PQR file of N, CA, C, O and H, with PARSE charges and radii, in Angstrom:
ATOM      1  N   MET A   1       9.675  58.087   9.668 -0.4000 1.5000
ATOM      2  CA  MET A   1       8.289  57.848   9.316 -0.0000 2.0000
ATOM      3  C   MET A   1       8.193  56.810   8.192  0.5500 1.7000
ATOM      4  O   MET A   1       7.328  55.935   8.215 -0.5500 1.4000
ATOM      5  N   ALA A   2       9.083  56.919   7.220 -0.4000 1.5000
ATOM      6  CA  ALA A   2       9.062  55.972   6.097 -0.0000 2.0000
ATOM      7  C   ALA A   2       9.308  54.548   6.577  0.5500 1.7000
ATOM      8  O   ALA A   2       8.688  53.609   6.078 -0.5500 1.4000
ATOM      9  H   ALA A   2       9.786  57.630   7.201  0.4000 1.0000
ATOM     10  N   LYS A   3      10.204  54.384   7.535 -0.4000 1.5000
ATOM     11  CA  LYS A   3      10.472  53.046   8.066 -0.0000 2.0000
ATOM     12  C   LYS A   3       9.265  52.505   8.815  0.5500 1.7000
ATOM     13  O   LYS A   3       8.960  51.316   8.725 -0.5500 1.4000
ATOM     14  H   LYS A   3      10.708  55.147   7.940  0.4000 1.0000
ATOM     15  N   ASP A   4       8.582  53.360   9.549 -0.4000 1.5000
ATOM     16  CA  ASP A   4       7.382  52.933  10.265 -0.0000 2.0000
ATOM     17  C   ASP A   4       6.294  52.486   9.296  0.5500 1.7000
ATOM     18  O   ASP A   4       5.626  51.478   9.527 -0.5500 1.4000
ATOM     19  H   ASP A   4       8.829  54.326   9.623  0.4000 1.0000
ATOM     20  N   ILE A   5       6.118  53.229   8.223 -0.4000 1.5000
ATOM     21  CA  ILE A   5       5.115  52.879   7.204 -0.0000 2.0000
ATOM     22  C   ILE A   5       5.495  51.562   6.542  0.5500 1.7000
ATOM     23  O   ILE A   5       4.630  50.726   6.278 -0.5500 1.4000
ATOM     24  H   ILE A   5       6.660  54.048   8.035  0.4000 1.0000
ATOM     25  N   GLN A   6       6.776  51.373   6.275 -0.4000 1.5000
ATOM     26  CA  GLN A   6       7.234  50.120   5.675 -0.0000 2.0000
ATOM     27  C   GLN A   6       6.954  48.954   6.617  0.5500 1.7000
ATOM     28  O   GLN A   6       6.467  47.908   6.188 -0.5500 1.4000
ATOM     29  H   GLN A   6       7.478  52.052   6.490  0.4000 1.0000
ATOM     30  N   TYR A   7       7.261  49.131   7.893 -0.4000 1.5000
ATOM     31  CA  TYR A   7       7.009  48.071   8.869 -0.0000 2.0000
ATOM     32  C   TYR A   7       5.512  47.765   8.953  0.5500 1.7000
ATOM     33  O   TYR A   7       5.118  46.599   8.977 -0.5500 1.4000
ATOM     34  H   TYR A   7       7.657  49.981   8.242  0.4000 1.0000
ATOM     35  N   LEU A   8       4.682  48.800   8.997 -0.4000 1.5000
ATOM     36  CA  LEU A   8       3.236  48.614   9.061 -0.0000 2.0000
ATOM     37  C   LEU A   8       2.729  47.878   7.828  0.5500 1.7000
ATOM     38  O   LEU A   8       1.875  46.998   7.935 -0.5500 1.4000
ATOM     39  H   LEU A   8       5.002  49.747   8.977  0.4000 1.0000
ATOM     40  N   THR A   9       3.246  48.231   6.670 -0.4000 1.5000
ATOM     41  CA  THR A   9       2.846  47.580   5.425 -0.0000 2.0000
ATOM     42  C   THR A   9       3.229  46.101   5.432  0.5500 1.7000
ATOM     43  O   THR A   9       2.446  45.251   5.010 -0.5500 1.4000
ATOM     44  H   THR A   9       3.940  48.946   6.583  0.4000 1.0000
ATOM     45  N   GLU A  10       4.422  45.802   5.905 -0.4000 1.5000
ATOM     46  CA  GLU A  10       4.853  44.406   5.985 -0.0000 2.0000
ATOM     47  C   GLU A  10       3.992  43.614   6.968  0.5500 1.7000
ATOM     48  O   GLU A  10       3.634  42.464   6.713 -0.5500 1.4000
ATOM     49  H   GLU A  10       5.059  46.493   6.248  0.4000 1.0000
ATOM     50  N   PHE A  11       3.667  44.246   8.088 -0.4000 1.5000
ATOM     51  CA  PHE A  11       2.823  43.590   9.075 -0.0000 2.0000
ATOM     52  C   PHE A  11       1.443  43.303   8.506  0.5500 1.7000
ATOM     53  O   PHE A  11       0.928  42.193   8.641 -0.5500 1.4000
ATOM     54  H   PHE A  11       3.958  45.180   8.294  0.4000 1.0000
ATOM     55  N   VAL A  12       0.847  44.300   7.874 -0.4000 1.5000
ATOM     56  CA  VAL A  12      -0.482  44.129   7.291 -0.0000 2.0000
ATOM     57  C   VAL A  12      -0.435  43.061   6.198  0.5500 1.7000
ATOM     58  O   VAL A  12      -1.390  42.302   6.039 -0.5500 1.4000
ATOM     59  H   VAL A  12       1.265  45.202   7.764  0.4000 1.0000
ATOM     60  N   GLY A  13       0.666  42.994   5.443 -0.4000 1.5000
ATOM     61  CA  GLY A  13       0.814  41.996   4.396 -0.0000 2.0000
ATOM     62  C   GLY A  13       0.823  40.570   4.923  0.5500 1.7000
ATOM     63  O   GLY A  13       0.532  39.634   4.179 -0.5500 1.4000
ATOM     64  H   GLY A  13       1.442  43.611   5.572  0.4000 1.0000
ATOM     65  N   SER A  14       1.150  40.398   6.181 -0.4000 1.5000
ATOM     66  CA  SER A  14       1.197  39.051   6.755 -0.0000 2.0000
ATOM     67  C   SER A  14      -0.156  38.597   7.311  0.5500 1.7000
ATOM     68  O   SER A  14      -0.286  37.456   7.754 -0.5500 1.4000
ATOM     69  H   SER A  14       1.386  41.159   6.785  0.4000 1.0000
ATOM     70  N   LEU A  15      -1.138  39.452   7.294 -0.4000 1.5000
ATOM     71  CA  LEU A  15      -2.457  39.111   7.825 -0.0000 2.0000
ATOM     72  C   LEU A  15      -3.313  38.396   6.780  0.5500 1.7000
ATOM     73  O   LEU A  15      -2.999  38.403   5.590 -0.5500 1.4000
ATOM     74  H   LEU A  15      -1.033  40.379   6.934  0.4000 1.0000
ATOM     75  N   GLU A  16      -4.392  37.781   7.246 -0.4000 1.5000
ATOM     76  CA  GLU A  16      -5.262  36.991   6.356 -0.0000 2.0000
ATOM     77  C   GLU A  16      -5.892  37.819   5.242  0.5500 1.7000
ATOM     78  O   GLU A  16      -5.802  37.447   4.072 -0.5500 1.4000
ATOM     79  H   GLU A  16      -4.647  37.775   8.213  0.4000 1.0000
ATOM     80  N   ASN A  17      -6.506  38.898   5.576 -0.4000 1.5000
ATOM     81  CA  ASN A  17      -7.183  39.727   4.576 -0.0000 2.0000
ATOM     82  C   ASN A  17      -6.280  40.910   4.179  0.5500 1.7000
ATOM     83  O   ASN A  17      -6.703  42.066   4.183 -0.5500 1.4000
ATOM     84  H   ASN A  17      -6.579  39.201   6.526  0.4000 1.0000
ATOM     85  N   ALA A  18      -5.054  40.587   3.846 -0.4000 1.5000
ATOM     86  CA  ALA A  18      -4.029  41.589   3.576 -0.0000 2.0000
ATOM     87  C   ALA A  18      -4.392  42.509   2.411  0.5500 1.7000
ATOM     88  O   ALA A  18      -4.148  43.714   2.479 -0.5500 1.4000
ATOM     89  H   ALA A  18      -4.710  39.648   3.843  0.4000 1.0000
ATOM     90  N   PHE A  19      -4.960  41.966   1.364 -0.4000 1.5000
ATOM     91  CA  PHE A  19      -5.232  42.786   0.179 -0.0000 2.0000
ATOM     92  C   PHE A  19      -6.138  43.972   0.508  0.5500 1.7000
ATOM     93  O   PHE A  19      -5.850  45.105   0.122 -0.5500 1.4000
ATOM     94  H   PHE A  19      -5.157  40.987   1.308  0.4000 1.0000
ATOM     95  N   MET A  20      -7.207  43.712   1.204 -0.4000 1.5000
ATOM     96  CA  MET A  20      -8.156  44.776   1.553 -0.0000 2.0000
ATOM     97  C   MET A  20      -7.510  45.795   2.485  0.5500 1.7000
ATOM     98  O   MET A  20      -7.717  46.999   2.337 -0.5500 1.4000
ATOM     99  H   MET A  20      -7.441  42.792   1.517  0.4000 1.0000
ATOM    100  N   LEU A  21      -6.743  45.318   3.422 -0.4000 1.5000
ATOM    101  CA  LEU A  21      -6.107  46.221   4.372 -0.0000 2.0000
ATOM    102  C   LEU A  21      -4.994  47.042   3.724  0.5500 1.7000
ATOM    103  O   LEU A  21      -4.810  48.212   4.060 -0.5500 1.4000
ATOM    104  H   LEU A  21      -6.574  44.339   3.542  0.4000 1.0000
ATOM    105  N   GLN A  22      -4.266  46.444   2.815 -0.4000 1.5000
ATOM    106  CA  GLN A  22      -3.180  47.166   2.151 -0.0000 2.0000
ATOM    107  C   GLN A  22      -3.711  48.308   1.297  0.5500 1.7000
ATOM    108  O   GLN A  22      -3.042  49.330   1.144 -0.5500 1.4000
ATOM    109  H   GLN A  22      -4.415  45.494   2.542  0.4000 1.0000
ATOM    110  N   GLN A  23      -4.888  48.147   0.747 -0.4000 1.5000
ATOM    111  CA  GLN A  23      -5.475  49.228  -0.040 -0.0000 2.0000
ATOM    112  C   GLN A  23      -5.708  50.468   0.820  0.5500 1.7000
ATOM    113  O   GLN A  23      -5.649  51.595   0.327 -0.5500 1.4000
ATOM    114  H   GLN A  23      -5.431  47.317   0.871  0.4000 1.0000
ATOM    115  N   ASN A  24      -5.969  50.256   2.091 -0.4000 1.5000
ATOM    116  CA  ASN A  24      -6.169  51.379   2.999 -0.0000 2.0000
ATOM    117  C   ASN A  24      -4.869  52.116   3.293  0.5500 1.7000
ATOM    118  O   ASN A  24      -4.898  53.263   3.739 -0.5500 1.4000
ATOM    119  H   ASN A  24      -6.016  49.341   2.492  0.4000 1.0000
ATOM    120  N   LEU A  25      -3.751  51.485   3.052 -0.4000 1.5000
ATOM    121  CA  LEU A  25      -2.453  52.114   3.298 -0.0000 2.0000
ATOM    122  C   LEU A  25      -1.898  52.820   2.066  0.5500 1.7000
ATOM    123  O   LEU A  25      -0.866  53.485   2.158 -0.5500 1.4000
ATOM    124  H   LEU A  25      -3.727  50.554   2.690  0.4000 1.0000
ATOM    125  N   ASP A  26      -2.549  52.692   0.933 -0.4000 1.5000
ATOM    126  CA  ASP A  26      -2.045  53.275  -0.310 -0.0000 2.0000
ATOM    127  C   ASP A  26      -1.805  54.777  -0.189  0.5500 1.7000
ATOM    128  O   ASP A  26      -0.745  55.267  -0.579 -0.5500 1.4000
ATOM    129  H   ASP A  26      -3.387  52.151   0.859  0.4000 1.0000
ATOM    130  N   GLU A  27      -2.764  55.500   0.339 -0.4000 1.5000
ATOM    131  CA  GLU A  27      -2.621  56.949   0.441 -0.0000 2.0000
ATOM    132  C   GLU A  27      -1.440  57.316   1.332  0.5500 1.7000
ATOM    133  O   GLU A  27      -0.675  58.228   1.017 -0.5500 1.4000
ATOM    134  H   GLU A  27      -3.625  55.102   0.656  0.4000 1.0000
ATOM    135  N   LEU A  28      -1.301  56.619   2.419 -0.4000 1.5000
ATOM    136  CA  LEU A  28      -0.195  56.885   3.338 -0.0000 2.0000
ATOM    137  C   LEU A  28       1.150  56.594   2.673  0.5500 1.7000
ATOM    138  O   LEU A  28       2.084  57.387   2.793 -0.5500 1.4000
ATOM    139  H   LEU A  28      -1.922  55.879   2.675  0.4000 1.0000
ATOM    140  N   GLN A  29       1.256  55.474   1.979 -0.4000 1.5000
ATOM    141  CA  GLN A  29       2.497  55.130   1.285 -0.0000 2.0000
ATOM    142  C   GLN A  29       2.824  56.146   0.195  0.5500 1.7000
ATOM    143  O   GLN A  29       3.980  56.543   0.044 -0.5500 1.4000
ATOM    144  H   GLN A  29       0.497  54.830   1.882  0.4000 1.0000
ATOM    145  N   GLN A  30       1.828  56.564  -0.554 -0.4000 1.5000
ATOM    146  CA  GLN A  30       2.051  57.532  -1.619 -0.0000 2.0000
ATOM    147  C   GLN A  30       2.417  58.899  -1.064  0.5500 1.7000
ATOM    148  O   GLN A  30       3.214  59.620  -1.664 -0.5500 1.4000
ATOM    149  H   GLN A  30       0.890  56.243  -0.431  0.4000 1.0000
ATOM    150  N   THR A  31       1.845  59.260   0.071 -0.4000 1.5000
ATOM    151  CA  THR A  31       2.179  60.532   0.708 -0.0000 2.0000
ATOM    152  C   THR A  31       3.634  60.540   1.156  0.5500 1.7000
ATOM    153  O   THR A  31       4.343  61.526   0.954 -0.5500 1.4000
ATOM    154  H   THR A  31       1.197  58.675   0.559  0.4000 1.0000
ATOM    155  N   VAL A  32       4.073  59.458   1.755 -0.4000 1.5000
ATOM    156  CA  VAL A  32       5.463  59.350   2.187 -0.0000 2.0000
ATOM    157  C   VAL A  32       6.392  59.376   0.970  0.5500 1.7000
ATOM    158  O   VAL A  32       7.444  60.015   1.007 -0.5500 1.4000
ATOM    159  H   VAL A  32       3.497  58.658   1.919  0.4000 1.0000
ATOM    160  N   ALA A  33       6.016  58.697  -0.090 -0.4000 1.5000
ATOM    161  CA  ALA A  33       6.822  58.699  -1.313 -0.0000 2.0000
ATOM    162  C   ALA A  33       6.919  60.104  -1.896  0.5500 1.7000
ATOM    163  O   ALA A  33       7.980  60.507  -2.371 -0.5500 1.4000
ATOM    164  H   ALA A  33       5.162  58.178  -0.121  0.4000 1.0000
ATOM    165  N   LEU A  34       5.826  60.844  -1.862 -0.4000 1.5000
ATOM    166  CA  LEU A  34       5.823  62.215  -2.373 -0.0000 2.0000
ATOM    167  C   LEU A  34       6.744  63.099  -1.548  0.5500 1.7000
ATOM    168  O   LEU A  34       7.494  63.902  -2.102 -0.5500 1.4000
ATOM    169  H   LEU A  34       4.964  60.516  -1.476  0.4000 1.0000
ATOM    170  N   MET A  35       6.694  62.961  -0.243 -0.4000 1.5000
ATOM    171  CA  MET A  35       7.533  63.788   0.619 -0.0000 2.0000
ATOM    172  C   MET A  35       9.014  63.480   0.419  0.5500 1.7000
ATOM    173  O   MET A  35       9.858  64.335   0.687 -0.5500 1.4000
ATOM    174  H   MET A  35       6.084  62.309   0.207  0.4000 1.0000
ATOM    175  N   GLY A  36       9.344  62.286  -0.042 -0.4000 1.5000
ATOM    176  CA  GLY A  36      10.732  61.915  -0.279 -0.0000 2.0000
ATOM    177  C   GLY A  36      11.150  61.991  -1.731  0.5500 1.7000
ATOM    178  O   GLY A  36      12.270  61.617  -2.078 -0.5500 1.4000
ATOM    179  H   GLY A  36       8.659  61.591  -0.259  0.4000 1.0000
ATOM    180  N   ALA A  37      10.266  62.469  -2.578 -0.4000 1.5000
ATOM    181  CA  ALA A  37      10.550  62.511  -4.015 -0.0000 2.0000
ATOM    182  C   ALA A  37      11.672  63.496  -4.329  0.5500 1.7000
ATOM    183  O   ALA A  37      11.721  64.601  -3.790 -0.5500 1.4000
ATOM    184  H   ALA A  37       9.355  62.772  -2.296  0.4000 1.0000
ATOM    185  N   GLU A  38      12.562  63.072  -5.206 -0.4000 1.5000
ATOM    186  CA  GLU A  38      13.656  63.946  -5.624 -0.0000 2.0000
ATOM    187  C   GLU A  38      13.187  64.963  -6.657  0.5500 1.7000
ATOM    188  O   GLU A  38      13.660  66.100  -6.672 -0.5500 1.4000
ATOM    189  H   GLU A  38      12.523  62.174  -5.644  0.4000 1.0000
ATOM    190  N   ASN A  39      12.267  64.562  -7.509 -0.4000 1.5000
ATOM    191  CA  ASN A  39      11.757  65.448  -8.548 -0.0000 2.0000
ATOM    192  C   ASN A  39      10.327  65.843  -8.203  0.5500 1.7000
ATOM    193  O   ASN A  39       9.381  65.111  -8.493 -0.5500 1.4000
ATOM    194  H   ASN A  39      11.883  63.639  -7.497  0.4000 1.0000
ATOM    195  N   GLU A  40      10.185  66.994  -7.588 -0.4000 1.5000
ATOM    196  CA  GLU A  40       8.855  67.447  -7.155 -0.0000 2.0000
ATOM    197  C   GLU A  40       7.941  67.783  -8.316  0.5500 1.7000
ATOM    198  O   GLU A  40       6.720  67.807  -8.157 -0.5500 1.4000
ATOM    199  H   GLU A  40      10.953  67.588  -7.352  0.4000 1.0000
ATOM    200  N   ASP A  41       8.512  68.043  -9.476 -0.4000 1.5000
ATOM    201  CA  ASP A  41       7.706  68.386 -10.650 -0.0000 2.0000
ATOM    202  C   ASP A  41       6.832  67.234 -11.109  0.5500 1.7000
ATOM    203  O   ASP A  41       5.849  67.449 -11.818 -0.5500 1.4000
ATOM    204  H   ASP A  41       9.504  68.023  -9.605  0.4000 1.0000
ATOM    205  N   GLU A  42       7.176  66.008 -10.713 -0.4000 1.5000
ATOM    206  CA  GLU A  42       6.363  64.852 -11.087 -0.0000 2.0000
ATOM    207  C   GLU A  42       4.934  65.003 -10.580  0.5500 1.7000
ATOM    208  O   GLU A  42       3.991  64.557 -11.233 -0.5500 1.4000
ATOM    209  H   GLU A  42       7.975  65.833 -10.136  0.4000 1.0000
ATOM    210  N   PHE A  43       4.775  65.622  -9.431 -0.4000 1.5000
ATOM    211  CA  PHE A  43       3.435  65.769  -8.870 -0.0000 2.0000
ATOM    212  C   PHE A  43       2.576  66.702  -9.717  0.5500 1.7000
ATOM    213  O   PHE A  43       1.358  66.540  -9.785 -0.5500 1.4000
ATOM    214  H   PHE A  43       5.541  65.984  -8.901  0.4000 1.0000
ATOM    215  N   TYR A  44       3.204  67.663 -10.352 -0.4000 1.5000
ATOM    216  CA  TYR A  44       2.451  68.640 -11.145 -0.0000 2.0000
ATOM    217  C   TYR A  44       2.158  68.148 -12.560  0.5500 1.7000
ATOM    218  O   TYR A  44       1.359  68.762 -13.267 -0.5500 1.4000
ATOM    219  H   TYR A  44       4.193  67.795 -10.297  0.4000 1.0000
ATOM    220  N   ASP A  45       2.785  67.060 -12.983 -0.4000 1.5000
ATOM    221  CA  ASP A  45       2.479  66.419 -14.265 -0.0000 2.0000
ATOM    222  C   ASP A  45       1.345  65.429 -13.992  0.5500 1.7000
ATOM    223  O   ASP A  45       1.546  64.430 -13.301 -0.5500 1.4000
ATOM    224  H   ASP A  45       3.434  66.561 -12.409  0.4000 1.0000
ATOM    225  N   VAL A  46       0.172  65.699 -14.525 -0.4000 1.5000
ATOM    226  CA  VAL A  46      -1.027  64.940 -14.198 -0.0000 2.0000
ATOM    227  C   VAL A  46      -0.876  63.450 -14.489  0.5500 1.7000
ATOM    228  O   VAL A  46      -1.319  62.622 -13.693 -0.5500 1.4000
ATOM    229  H   VAL A  46       0.009  66.511 -15.086  0.4000 1.0000
ATOM    230  N   SER A  47      -0.264  63.098 -15.603 -0.4000 1.5000
ATOM    231  CA  SER A  47      -0.141  61.676 -15.936 -0.0000 2.0000
ATOM    232  C   SER A  47       0.770  60.946 -14.950  0.5500 1.7000
ATOM    233  O   SER A  47       0.480  59.813 -14.567 -0.5500 1.4000
ATOM    234  H   SER A  47       0.097  63.771 -16.250  0.4000 1.0000
ATOM    235  N   ILE A  48       1.852  61.575 -14.540 -0.4000 1.5000
ATOM    236  CA  ILE A  48       2.748  60.952 -13.565 -0.0000 2.0000
ATOM    237  C   ILE A  48       2.098  60.934 -12.187  0.5500 1.7000
ATOM    238  O   ILE A  48       2.205  59.949 -11.456 -0.5500 1.4000
ATOM    239  H   ILE A  48       2.088  62.496 -14.851  0.4000 1.0000
ATOM    240  N   ARG A  49       1.422  62.033 -11.836 -0.4000 1.5000
ATOM    241  CA  ARG A  49       0.757  62.098 -10.537 -0.0000 2.0000
ATOM    242  C   ARG A  49      -0.286  61.000 -10.402  0.5500 1.7000
ATOM    243  O   ARG A  49      -0.402  60.382  -9.344 -0.5500 1.4000
ATOM    244  H   ARG A  49       1.336  62.833 -12.430  0.4000 1.0000
ATOM    245  N   ASN A  50      -1.035  60.755 -11.448 -0.4000 1.5000
ATOM    246  CA  ASN A  50      -2.064  59.714 -11.390 -0.0000 2.0000
ATOM    247  C   ASN A  50      -1.459  58.327 -11.212  0.5500 1.7000
ATOM    248  O   ASN A  50      -2.063  57.471 -10.566 -0.5500 1.4000
ATOM    249  H   ASN A  50      -0.940  61.258 -12.308  0.4000 1.0000
ATOM    250  N   LYS A  51      -0.278  58.091 -11.773 -0.4000 1.5000
ATOM    251  CA  LYS A  51       0.378  56.795 -11.648 -0.0000 2.0000
ATOM    252  C   LYS A  51       1.035  56.617 -10.290  0.5500 1.7000
ATOM    253  O   LYS A  51       0.858  55.582  -9.646 -0.5500 1.4000
ATOM    254  H   LYS A  51       0.213  58.787 -12.298  0.4000 1.0000
ATOM    255  N   LYS A  52       1.790  57.613  -9.847 -0.4000 1.5000
ATOM    256  CA  LYS A  52       2.584  57.482  -8.630 -0.0000 2.0000
ATOM    257  C   LYS A  52       1.860  57.956  -7.371  0.5500 1.7000
ATOM    258  O   LYS A  52       2.028  57.381  -6.296 -0.5500 1.4000
ATOM    259  H   LYS A  52       1.934  58.454 -10.370  0.4000 1.0000
ATOM    260  N   TYR A  53       1.066  58.993  -7.510 -0.4000 1.5000
ATOM    261  CA  TYR A  53       0.467  59.636  -6.339 -0.0000 2.0000
ATOM    262  C   TYR A  53      -1.041  59.804  -6.493  0.5500 1.7000
ATOM    263  O   TYR A  53      -1.608  60.806  -6.057 -0.5500 1.4000
ATOM    264  H   TYR A  53       0.930  59.460  -8.383  0.4000 1.0000
ATOM    265  N   GLY A  54      -1.674  58.840  -7.102 -0.4000 1.5000
ATOM    266  CA  GLY A  54      -3.097  58.925  -7.407 -0.0000 2.0000
ATOM    267  C   GLY A  54      -4.003  59.059  -6.198  0.5500 1.7000
ATOM    268  O   GLY A  54      -5.098  59.612  -6.306 -0.5500 1.4000
ATOM    269  H   GLY A  54      -1.214  58.026  -7.456  0.4000 1.0000
ATOM    270  N   ARG A  55      -3.571  58.565  -5.056 -0.4000 1.5000
ATOM    271  CA  ARG A  55      -4.411  58.628  -3.857 -0.0000 2.0000
ATOM    272  C   ARG A  55      -4.139  59.872  -3.011  0.5500 1.7000
ATOM    273  O   ARG A  55      -4.846  60.122  -2.034 -0.5500 1.4000
ATOM    274  H   ARG A  55      -2.682  58.116  -4.968  0.4000 1.0000
ATOM    275  N   VAL A  56      -3.119  60.654  -3.377 -0.4000 1.5000
ATOM    276  CA  VAL A  56      -2.780  61.867  -2.632 -0.0000 2.0000
ATOM    277  C   VAL A  56      -3.683  62.996  -3.127  0.5500 1.7000
ATOM    278  O   VAL A  56      -3.813  63.212  -4.332 -0.5500 1.4000
ATOM    279  H   VAL A  56      -2.545  60.451  -4.170  0.4000 1.0000
ATOM    280  N   ASN A  57      -4.288  63.694  -2.216 -0.4000 1.5000
ATOM    281  CA  ASN A  57      -5.171  64.801  -2.550 -0.0000 2.0000
ATOM    282  C   ASN A  57      -4.399  65.855  -3.345  0.5500 1.7000
ATOM    283  O   ASN A  57      -3.332  66.297  -2.919 -0.5500 1.4000
ATOM    284  H   ASN A  57      -4.182  63.518  -1.237  0.4000 1.0000
ATOM    285  N   ALA A  58      -4.936  66.256  -4.494 -0.4000 1.5000
ATOM    286  CA  ALA A  58      -4.250  67.205  -5.377 -0.0000 2.0000
ATOM    287  C   ALA A  58      -4.055  68.568  -4.726  0.5500 1.7000
ATOM    288  O   ALA A  58      -3.137  69.297  -5.100 -0.5500 1.4000
ATOM    289  H   ALA A  58      -5.803  65.897  -4.840  0.4000 1.0000
ATOM    290  N   LEU A  59      -4.886  68.924  -3.771 -0.4000 1.5000
ATOM    291  CA  LEU A  59      -4.736  70.208  -3.084 -0.0000 2.0000
ATOM    292  C   LEU A  59      -3.742  70.122  -1.929  0.5500 1.7000
ATOM    293  O   LEU A  59      -3.098  71.117  -1.597 -0.5500 1.4000
ATOM    294  H   LEU A  59      -5.632  68.332  -3.466  0.4000 1.0000
ATOM    295  N   ASN A  60      -3.612  68.968  -1.324 -0.4000 1.5000
ATOM    296  CA  ASN A  60      -2.689  68.809  -0.201 -0.0000 2.0000
ATOM    297  C   ASN A  60      -1.266  68.516  -0.658  0.5500 1.7000
ATOM    298  O   ASN A  60      -0.320  68.765   0.089 -0.5500 1.4000
ATOM    299  H   ASN A  60      -4.135  68.160  -1.594  0.4000 1.0000
ATOM    300  N   GLY A  61      -1.098  68.000  -1.854 -0.4000 1.5000
ATOM    301  CA  GLY A  61       0.234  67.667  -2.376 -0.0000 2.0000
ATOM    302  C   GLY A  61       1.196  68.832  -2.369  0.5500 1.7000
ATOM    303  O   GLY A  61       2.308  68.701  -1.856 -0.5500 1.4000
ATOM    304  H   GLY A  61      -1.867  67.798  -2.461  0.4000 1.0000
ATOM    305  N   PRO A  62       0.803  69.983  -2.927 -0.5600 1.5000
ATOM    306  CA  PRO A  62       1.719  71.129  -2.915  0.2800 2.0000
ATOM    307  C   PRO A  62       2.086  71.592  -1.501  0.5500 1.7000
ATOM    308  O   PRO A  62       3.200  72.061  -1.268 -0.5500 1.4000
ATOM    309  N   VAL A  63       1.163  71.460  -0.578 -0.4000 1.5000
ATOM    310  CA  VAL A  63       1.452  71.841   0.812 -0.0000 2.0000
ATOM    311  C   VAL A  63       2.520  70.906   1.383  0.5500 1.7000
ATOM    312  O   VAL A  63       3.434  71.353   2.076 -0.5500 1.4000
ATOM    313  H   VAL A  63       0.258  71.079  -0.768  0.4000 1.0000
ATOM    314  N   LEU A  64       2.403  69.622   1.094 -0.4000 1.5000
ATOM    315  CA  LEU A  64       3.402  68.654   1.556 -0.0000 2.0000
ATOM    316  C   LEU A  64       4.767  68.936   0.930  0.5500 1.7000
ATOM    317  O   LEU A  64       5.794  68.818   1.597 -0.5500 1.4000
ATOM    318  H   LEU A  64       1.660  69.259   0.531  0.4000 1.0000
ATOM    319  N   LEU A  65       4.777  69.303  -0.328 -0.4000 1.5000
ATOM    320  CA  LEU A  65       6.038  69.565  -1.014 -0.0000 2.0000
ATOM    321  C   LEU A  65       6.738  70.797  -0.457  0.5500 1.7000
ATOM    322  O   LEU A  65       7.967  70.863  -0.465 -0.5500 1.4000
ATOM    323  H   LEU A  65       3.942  69.399  -0.870  0.4000 1.0000
ATOM    324  N   GLU A  66       5.982  71.768   0.023 -0.4000 1.5000
ATOM    325  CA  GLU A  66       6.577  72.962   0.601 -0.0000 2.0000
ATOM    326  C   GLU A  66       7.281  72.659   1.907  0.5500 1.7000
ATOM    327  O   GLU A  66       8.266  73.310   2.255 -0.5500 1.4000
ATOM    328  H   GLU A  66       4.983  71.715   0.029  0.4000 1.0000
ATOM    329  N   LYS A  67       6.774  71.662   2.636 -0.4000 1.5000
ATOM    330  CA  LYS A  67       7.352  71.321   3.925 -0.0000 2.0000
ATOM    331  C   LYS A  67       8.542  70.452   3.717  0.5500 1.7000
ATOM    332  O   LYS A  67       9.186  70.046   4.685 -0.5500 1.4000
ATOM    333  H   LYS A  67       5.974  71.132   2.353  0.4000 1.0000
TER
END
């Protein structure tokens, strides 16, 4: 899944209005990053969560971490 998201991001980056489209992928990229995070406690630290996972829903994050 991470490779697919990376490929999609690269593809969108090559388009004319890439900036606007890439913003729509932020949540997806952050969700994938959260699922692959080595330190799950980062999500529960509000300051780190806002920097790294700001677009991930705070209620859905713990559910993703359990899986």
